[in-house]
Structure formats: C-alpha cells, structure tokens
LOSEVO-595808 format. One record per residue (C-alpha): residue in one letter; x, y, z. Coordinates in nm, 4 decimals. Layout:
{residuo = A u = X v = Y w = Z}
...
//
This chain:
{residuo = M u = 28.4655 v = -1.6178 w = 0.4796}
{residuo = E u = 28.3828 v = -1.8033 w = 0.1838}
{residuo = P u = 28.5681 v = -2.1312 w = 0.2135}
{residuo = F u = 28.5551 v = -2.2161 w = -0.1956}
{residuo = K u = 28.8014 v = -1.9981 w = -0.4081}
{residuo = Q u = 28.7867 v = -1.9985 w = -0.7861}
{residuo = K u = 29.0832 v = -2.1716 w = -0.9139}
{residuo = S u = 28.9955 v = -2.1741 w = -1.2760}
{residuo = N u = 28.6994 v = -2.1940 w = -1.4839}
{residuo = R u = 28.6616 v = -2.5717 w = -1.4177}
{residuo = R u = 28.6951 v = -2.5768 w = -1.0440}
{residuo = L u = 28.6827 v = -2.4241 w = -0.6980}
{residuo = T u = 28.9247 v = -2.4939 w = -0.4256}
{residuo = C u = 28.8953 v = -2.5363 w = -0.0562}
{residuo = F u = 29.1467 v = -2.6376 w = 0.2196}
{residuo = D u = 29.3863 v = -2.4063 w = 0.0288}
{residuo = R u = 29.5832 v = -2.3316 w = 0.3381}
{residuo = S u = 29.7240 v = -2.6664 w = 0.3682}
{residuo = S u = 29.9855 v = -2.7743 w = 0.0841}
{residuo = R u = 29.8966 v = -3.1457 w = 0.1569}
{residuo = V u = 29.5316 v = -3.1087 w = 0.0701}
{residuo = L u = 29.3944 v = -3.1277 w = -0.3075}
{residuo = A u = 29.0285 v = -3.0539 w = -0.2685}
{residuo = G u = 28.7600 v = -2.8870 w = -0.4428}
{residuo = L u = 28.4416 v = -2.8724 w = -0.6357}
{residuo = T u = 28.4209 v = -2.8520 w = -1.0318}
{residuo = T u = 28.1938 v = -2.6097 w = -1.2091}
{residuo = R u = 27.9796 v = -2.6727 w = -1.5052}
{residuo = N u = 28.2272 v = -2.4953 w = -1.7342}
{residuo = G u = 28.5222 v = -2.5558 w = -1.9719}
{residuo = G u = 28.4265 v = -2.9436 w = -2.0734}
{residuo = H u = 28.2937 v = -3.1177 w = -2.3689}
{residuo = S u = 27.9090 v = -3.1773 w = -2.3050}
{residuo = P u = 27.6236 v = -3.0792 w = -2.4980}
{residuo = K u = 27.2967 v = -2.9164 w = -2.3917}
{residuo = P u = 27.1236 v = -2.9732 w = -2.1477}
{residuo = Y u = 27.4901 v = -3.1050 w = -1.9554}
{residuo = E u = 27.6747 v = -2.8263 w = -2.0901}
{residuo = T u = 27.9813 v = -2.8265 w = -2.0524}
{residuo = L u = 28.1824 v = -3.0135 w = -1.8053}
{residuo = N u = 27.9179 v = -3.2698 w = -1.7011}
{residuo = M u = 28.1430 v = -3.5213 w = -1.4557}
{residuo = G u = 27.8591 v = -3.8059 w = -1.3990}
{residuo = L u = 27.7923 v = -4.1170 w = -1.5959}
{residuo = H u = 27.4368 v = -4.1745 w = -1.4402}
{residuo = V u = 27.2550 v = -3.9014 w = -1.6778}
{residuo = D u = 27.1610 v = -3.9442 w = -2.0180}
{residuo = D u = 27.4906 v = -3.7628 w = -2.1233}
{residuo = E u = 27.7312 v = -3.9614 w = -2.3894}
{residuo = K u = 27.9908 v = -4.1502 w = -2.2028}
{residuo = E u = 28.2678 v = -4.0435 w = -2.4058}
{residuo = N u = 28.1743 v = -3.6947 w = -2.3234}
{residuo = V u = 28.1872 v = -3.7738 w = -1.9680}
{residuo = L u = 28.5457 v = -3.9438 w = -1.9931}
{residuo = E u = 28.6811 v = -3.6825 w = -2.1891}
{residuo = N u = 28.5556 v = -3.4329 w = -1.9093}
{residuo = R u = 28.7160 v = -3.6250 w = -1.6544}
{residuo = R u = 29.0326 v = -3.6820 w = -1.8217}
{residuo = T u = 29.0514 v = -3.3016 w = -1.8689}
{residuo = L u = 29.0068 v = -3.2536 w = -1.5126}
{residuo = A u = 29.2593 v = -3.5149 w = -1.4156}
{residuo = K u = 29.5090 v = -3.3493 w = -1.6364}
{residuo = E u = 29.4310 v = -3.0124 w = -1.4654}
{residuo = L u = 29.4546 v = -3.1623 w = -1.0997}
{residuo = G u = 29.7663 v = -3.3685 w = -1.2017}
{residuo = V u = 29.6021 v = -3.6852 w = -1.0795}
{residuo = S u = 29.5324 v = -3.9590 w = -1.3473}
{residuo = L u = 29.1784 v = -4.1207 w = -1.3502}
{residuo = D u = 29.3551 v = -4.4576 w = -1.2520}
{residuo = Q u = 29.3984 v = -4.2986 w = -0.9125}
{residuo = W u = 29.0511 v = -4.1837 w = -0.8507}
{residuo = V u = 28.8144 v = -4.3480 w = -0.6323}
{residuo = L u = 28.4385 v = -4.3244 w = -0.6829}
{residuo = G u = 28.1472 v = -4.4375 w = -0.4515}
{residuo = E u = 27.8148 v = -4.5705 w = -0.5978}
{residuo = Q u = 27.5991 v = -4.3112 w = -0.4268}
{residuo = V u = 27.2690 v = -4.4354 w = -0.2729}
{residuo = H u = 27.1304 v = -4.1676 w = -0.0726}
{residuo = G u = 27.2522 v = -4.3655 w = 0.2364}
{residuo = T u = 27.4996 v = -4.3194 w = 0.4810}
{residuo = E u = 27.7604 v = -4.5872 w = 0.4803}
{residuo = V u = 28.1150 v = -4.4893 w = 0.4674}
{residuo = K u = 28.4325 v = -4.6841 w = 0.3127}
{residuo = A u = 28.7871 v = -4.6408 w = 0.4285}
{residuo = V u = 28.9869 v = -4.6978 w = 0.1065}
{residuo = G u = 29.3396 v = -4.7336 w = 0.0057}
{residuo = H u = 29.5185 v = -4.7855 w = -0.3422}
{residuo = T u = 29.3649 v = -5.1531 w = -0.3992}
{residuo = Y u = 29.0473 v = -4.9205 w = -0.4913}
{residuo = A u = 29.2434 v = -4.6918 w = -0.7232}
{residuo = G u = 29.0298 v = -4.6524 w = -1.0414}
{residuo = A u = 28.6924 v = -4.7511 w = -0.9004}
{residuo = G u = 28.4375 v = -4.6014 w = -1.0793}
{residuo = T u = 28.6428 v = -4.3937 w = -1.2997}
{residuo = D u = 28.5208 v = -4.5255 w = -1.6456}
{residuo = S u = 28.1578 v = -4.7240 w = -1.5364}
{residuo = L u = 27.9049 v = -4.7144 w = -1.2769}
{residuo = S u = 27.9502 v = -5.0548 w = -1.2374}
{residuo = T u = 28.3184 v = -5.0629 w = -1.0788}
{residuo = A u = 28.2379 v = -4.7813 w = -0.8017}
{residuo = V u = 28.2576 v = -4.8599 w = -0.4435}
{residuo = Q u = 27.9369 v = -5.0147 w = -0.4089}
{residuo = G u = 27.6469 v = -4.9011 w = -0.1396}
{residuo = V u = 27.8626 v = -4.6025 w = -0.0119}
{residuo = D u = 27.8222 v = -4.2301 w = 0.0027}
{residuo = G u = 28.1046 v = -4.1418 w = 0.2061}
{residuo = L u = 28.4757 v = -4.1998 w = 0.1595}
{residuo = I u = 28.8012 v = -4.1671 w = 0.3530}
{residuo = T u = 29.1575 v = -4.2321 w = 0.3087}
{residuo = N u = 29.5135 v = -4.1869 w = 0.4678}
{residuo = E u = 29.7185 v = -4.2716 w = 0.1351}
{residuo = P u = 29.8288 v = -4.0050 w = -0.0751}
{residuo = G u = 29.7778 v = -4.0027 w = -0.4369}
{residuo = L u = 29.4372 v = -4.0979 w = -0.4229}
{residuo = L u = 29.1735 v = -3.8748 w = -0.5353}
{residuo = L u = 28.8227 v = -3.9565 w = -0.3371}
{residuo = A u = 28.5147 v = -3.8259 w = -0.5405}
{residuo = A u = 28.1577 v = -3.7695 w = -0.5440}
{residuo = F u = 27.8838 v = -3.6156 w = -0.7850}
{residuo = Y u = 27.6354 v = -3.3230 w = -0.7027}
{residuo = A u = 27.3825 v = -3.1154 w = -0.8498}
{residuo = D u = 27.1981 v = -2.9569 w = -0.4995}
{residuo = C u = 27.2851 v = -3.2130 w = -0.2599}
{residuo = V u = 27.5400 v = -3.1594 w = 0.0111}
{residuo = P u = 27.9145 v = -3.1906 w = -0.0785}
{residuo = L u = 28.0966 v = -3.2748 w = 0.2620}
{residuo = F u = 28.4853 v = -3.2624 w = 0.2810}
{residuo = F u = 28.6780 v = -3.3629 w = 0.5779}
{residuo = Y u = 29.0646 v = -3.3208 w = 0.6636}
{residuo = D u = 29.2519 v = -3.4238 w = 0.9900}
{residuo = S u = 29.6004 v = -3.2612 w = 0.9482}
{residuo = K u = 29.7151 v = -3.4259 w = 1.2478}
{residuo = A u = 29.6336 v = -3.7884 w = 1.1717}
{residuo = E u = 29.6436 v = -3.6919 w = 0.8017}
{residuo = W u = 29.3046 v = -3.8404 w = 0.6796}
{residuo = V u = 29.1099 v = -3.6815 w = 0.4264}
{residuo = G u = 28.7236 v = -3.7698 w = 0.3454}
{residuo = V u = 28.4453 v = -3.6696 w = 0.1070}
{residuo = A u = 28.0612 v = -3.7435 w = 0.1537}
{residuo = H u = 27.7367 v = -3.6970 w = -0.0813}
{residuo = A u = 27.4150 v = -3.5927 w = 0.1166}
{residuo = G u = 27.0874 v = -3.4881 w = -0.0008}
{residuo = W u = 26.8162 v = -3.4474 w = 0.2262}
{residuo = K u = 26.7936 v = -3.8126 w = 0.2959}
{residuo = G u = 27.1416 v = -3.8451 w = 0.3728}
{residuo = T u = 27.1305 v = -3.5217 w = 0.5659}
{residuo = V u = 26.8841 v = -3.6344 w = 0.8186}
{residuo = D u = 26.9769 v = -3.9976 w = 0.8571}
{residuo = G u = 27.3313 v = -3.8507 w = 0.9492}
{residuo = M u = 27.5791 v = -3.8611 w = 0.6996}
{residuo = A u = 27.7966 v = -3.6249 w = 0.8519}
{residuo = G u = 27.7974 v = -3.8021 w = 1.1674}
{residuo = E u = 27.8792 v = -4.1207 w = 0.9917}
{residuo = M u = 28.1782 v = -3.9676 w = 0.8467}
{residuo = I u = 28.2895 v = -3.8409 w = 1.1603}
{residuo = E u = 28.2577 v = -4.1536 w = 1.3608}
{residuo = A u = 28.4476 v = -4.3334 w = 1.0898}
{residuo = L u = 28.7237 v = -4.0935 w = 1.0845}
{residuo = A u = 28.7398 v = -4.1278 w = 1.4776}
{residuo = E u = 28.7688 v = -4.4968 w = 1.4490}
{residuo = Q u = 29.0580 v = -4.4512 w = 1.2425}
{residuo = G u = 29.2478 v = -4.2407 w = 1.5474}
{residuo = C u = 29.1482 v = -3.9089 w = 1.4412}
{residuo = L u = 29.0479 v = -3.6801 w = 1.7277}
{residuo = R u = 28.7297 v = -3.4670 w = 1.6508}
{residuo = E u = 28.9090 v = -3.1600 w = 1.7729}
{residuo = N u = 29.1579 v = -3.2072 w = 1.4630}
{residuo = I u = 28.8782 v = -3.2847 w = 1.2278}
{residuo = H u = 28.8141 v = -2.9692 w = 0.9700}
{residuo = I u = 28.5192 v = -2.9685 w = 0.7748}
{residuo = V u = 28.3928 v = -2.7731 w = 0.4761}
{residuo = I u = 27.9950 v = -2.7694 w = 0.3697}
{residuo = G u = 28.0368 v = -2.6908 w = 0.0084}
{residuo = P u = 27.7698 v = -2.5633 w = -0.2183}
{residuo = S u = 27.4325 v = -2.6902 w = -0.2543}
{residuo = I u = 27.0788 v = -2.5798 w = -0.2684}
{residuo = G u = 26.9925 v = -2.2978 w = -0.0353}
{residuo = M u = 26.7260 v = -2.2496 w = 0.2085}
{residuo = K u = 26.5485 v = -1.9975 w = -0.0217}
{residuo = H u = 26.4814 v = -2.2245 w = -0.2945}
{residuo = Y u = 26.4646 v = -2.5771 w = -0.1430}
{residuo = E u = 26.0886 v = -2.6375 w = -0.0437}
{residuo = V u = 25.9998 v = -2.9693 w = 0.1045}
{residuo = D u = 25.7120 v = -3.1346 w = 0.2376}
{residuo = Q u = 25.5813 v = -3.2600 w = 0.5851}
{residuo = K u = 25.7317 v = -3.6109 w = 0.4722}
{residuo = V u = 26.0739 v = -3.4698 w = 0.4794}
{residuo = I u = 26.0523 v = -3.2515 w = 0.7998}
{residuo = D u = 25.9286 v = -3.5237 w = 1.0172}
{residuo = K u = 26.2606 v = -3.6858 w = 0.9497}
{residuo = V u = 26.4622 v = -3.3762 w = 1.0644}
{residuo = P u = 26.5430 v = -3.4313 w = 1.4635}
{residuo = D u = 26.3351 v = -3.2234 w = 1.6968}
{residuo = V u = 26.6348 v = -3.0428 w = 1.8372}
{residuo = H u = 26.7613 v = -2.8816 w = 1.5285}
{residuo = R u = 26.4517 v = -2.7793 w = 1.3842}
{residuo = D u = 26.4099 v = -2.4100 w = 1.4853}
{residuo = K u = 26.7787 v = -2.3402 w = 1.3142}
{residuo = C u = 26.6999 v = -2.4873 w = 0.9967}
{residuo = I u = 26.3329 v = -2.4847 w = 0.9448}
{residuo = T u = 26.0938 v = -2.2243 w = 0.8432}
{residuo = Q u = 25.7259 v = -2.2903 w = 0.7650}
{residuo = N u = 25.5348 v = -2.1891 w = 0.4295}
{residuo = T u = 25.1548 v = -2.0678 w = 0.4158}
{residuo = N u = 25.1100 v = -2.3586 w = 0.1628}
{residuo = G u = 25.1610 v = -2.5956 w = 0.4341}
{residuo = K u = 25.5106 v = -2.6714 w = 0.2986}
{residuo = Y u = 25.8527 v = -2.5869 w = 0.4352}
{residuo = Q u = 26.2010 v = -2.4227 w = 0.3237}
{residuo = L u = 26.5027 v = -2.6528 w = 0.4637}
{residuo = D u = 26.8287 v = -2.5131 w = 0.5155}
{residuo = L u = 27.0557 v = -2.8216 w = 0.4770}
{residuo = K u = 27.3919 v = -2.6667 w = 0.5407}
{residuo = T u = 27.2883 v = -2.5210 w = 0.8813}
{residuo = L u = 27.1277 v = -2.8730 w = 0.9708}
{residuo = H u = 27.4736 v = -3.0436 w = 0.8809}
{residuo = R u = 27.6732 v = -2.7788 w = 1.0739}
{residuo = Q u = 27.4452 v = -2.8541 w = 1.3651}
{residuo = M u = 27.4557 v = -3.2119 w = 1.3509}
{residuo = M u = 27.8440 v = -3.1903 w = 1.3379}
{residuo = I u = 27.8405 v = -2.9745 w = 1.6468}
{residuo = E u = 27.6288 v = -3.2619 w = 1.8268}
{residuo = K u = 27.9238 v = -3.4716 w = 1.7367}
{residuo = K u = 28.1729 v = -3.2754 w = 1.9094}
{residuo = I u = 28.3267 v = -3.0751 w = 1.6451}
{residuo = P u = 28.4369 v = -2.7474 w = 1.7395}
{residuo = A u = 28.2385 v = -2.4992 w = 1.5829}
{residuo = E u = 28.5423 v = -2.2872 w = 1.4652}
{residuo = N u = 28.6286 v = -2.6089 w = 1.2541}
{residuo = I u = 28.3146 v = -2.5809 w = 1.0457}
{residuo = Q u = 28.3362 v = -2.3496 w = 0.7455}
{residuo = V u = 27.9926 v = -2.3238 w = 0.5117}
{residuo = S u = 28.0073 v = -2.2235 w = 0.1780}
{residuo = G u = 27.7739 v = -1.9334 w = 0.0783}
{residuo = F u = 27.7100 v = -2.0682 w = -0.2954}
{residuo = C u = 27.3685 v = -2.1731 w = -0.3484}
{residuo = T u = 27.3770 v = -2.4293 w = -0.6770}
{residuo = Y u = 27.0229 v = -2.3006 w = -0.7852}
{residuo = E u = 27.0901 v = -1.9169 w = -0.8083}
{residuo = E u = 27.4310 v = -1.9716 w = -0.9474}
{residuo = N u = 27.3468 v = -2.0847 w = -1.3115}
{residuo = D u = 27.6914 v = -1.9711 w = -1.4495}
{residuo = L u = 27.8501 v = -2.1917 w = -1.2302}
{residuo = F u = 27.6651 v = -2.4788 w = -1.1010}
{residuo = Y u = 27.4290 v = -2.7529 w = -1.2326}
{residuo = S u = 27.1048 v = -2.7887 w = -1.0446}
{residuo = H u = 26.8550 v = -3.0434 w = -1.0380}
{residuo = R u = 26.5812 v = -2.8653 w = -0.9238}
{residuo = R u = 26.6121 v = -2.5302 w = -1.1099}
{residuo = D u = 26.6784 v = -2.7730 w = -1.4154}
{residuo = Q u = 26.3780 v = -3.0035 w = -1.3333}
{residuo = G u = 26.6235 v = -3.3086 w = -1.3560}
{residuo = K u = 26.7561 v = -3.2645 w = -1.7079}
{residuo = T u = 27.1317 v = -3.1410 w = -1.5939}
{residuo = G u = 27.4910 v = -3.2645 w = -1.5325}
{residuo = R u = 27.6701 v = -3.3346 w = -1.2071}
{residuo = M u = 27.9661 v = -3.1778 w = -1.0662}
{residuo = L u = 28.2294 v = -3.3442 w = -0.9076}
{residuo = G u = 28.3573 v = -3.2932 w = -0.5396}
{residuo = F u = 28.6995 v = -3.4260 w = -0.4700}
{residuo = I u = 28.9772 v = -3.4607 w = -0.2289}
{residuo = G u = 29.3007 v = -3.6375 w = -0.1685}
{residuo = L u = 29.6504 v = -3.6106 w = 0.0217}
{residuo = R u = 29.9113 v = -3.4963 w = -0.2275}
{residuo = T u = 30.2051 v = -3.7126 w = -0.2907}
//
C-alpha cells in the first residue's frame, strides 16, 4: 500500500495514522517560482530567486501551521552524519544556507513543535518515527549516502537515544525509480555484495540499473528493523513530472521538494 497520500496540491503526507506526527513531502505545485523551477521550489541552493523560495517556504509554513522559525534544516553534503537537535536549533537554515546545521544529512528530535526538513529532486527521502519513545527523524540520501549507510546511521542514532528497533517505523519516500536510474561501475562497486542481487540489474552497455529504495530497505532489515515496520513509496520522481522535480529528467535545471517531519505540540 502506498504510504503517501495527497493532502493538497502542495504536499503528500505519511504516518497519517498517528495524530502525533506531521510528516510528508512537498510537490512542485502551488508556489511562486518561474520556469524551470515552477512552482513550489523549496531549495535555496539552485538559481531560483531567494525571495521566491522564501515565499514558497512561508506558504507551506502557513499550511502546516508551523512557523519558519521552528524549522530545522541541515546543510546536506551527501554524507551520513546525523544530528540530534532541539529548540536551540530552531530556525536553522530557514532563510539562508549559511545558517543550516553544518555537515549533516540526517536530523532527529524528540522535542514537539520543531519541523525537521531536507531537500530532494531524485534522492531518497527517509522518514523515521518511534511512537513509544517519541522520536522522529528525516534523512537525505543520494547514491553515495545510500551505499555509505545513511539509513543505518539514522537507526543507530535513534538507538543511542533509547529507541528500540522494534518500535522504529520508517517510510522510504518518492525518489528516482530503478527503471530510470542508470549508473556506472564506480557506483556499483560501492554496493555491498550481500545486497546486489536484490537491487541491481546489468545492462548490455556495461552499465547498471540501481534500485535505491530496495537497497535502503535491505540495509534497514540488516540493522534489525522488522520488515513490517518499513513502508516504501511507489512514486518515481522521474516519471511523475506533474508532481515532482527530477534532477536527472530535467538535466539539473530544476527545483527541490521538501521532506519534513515533526512531533505536534
């Protein structure tokens, strides 16, 4: 079953069964940015005008009921660093790249009222929720973050905070699908041997198709997360042009979706 439901033209939501969690992913619709970023570009790190992006963020903040000064954004360096944050980080990265939490691609918190967020345009959004210990987290993982174990680092970070693995629920969000994600040998060499038969097919041109979502799922199970606790979105960002930005489809000239999660007050 698809874990994401369309809540409005601006966003899809997940973890809807829990009244404690506000989580989801924006679409490309309902914003203020012109082509090629039309229209709800949430990323300051593309060539869109800054004021367009900030207006898009303010529009979403109003819809979510969480003001921008309570958002927390990471720098995103295609690494696997995870940071536990509280209200002392509120507002990080919301109006400039320089104020983002430096060097991190994963954020976790147990403090209600904060909105943890990250940006995507084919990379994999990962959402985490422990309903018992009441921790949430969001992570960004491209191919490098995926093969380097971003998911496992998030799980370990939550475990260090007292979360039990059987209570951690994870949603693997919309990203580029295997059909459209051709990679070379350099990437494939980084994929752990034990997972290759489940997430790789070889092409006749010497390149490969890589299934990032399946690789994440397998690596999560390897970290002792129960398989039934992992939901995987069927949405492909490359194929769903009307809903999502895609860096590969749009040849780098595109906007960014925002993945977000927080505990309601």
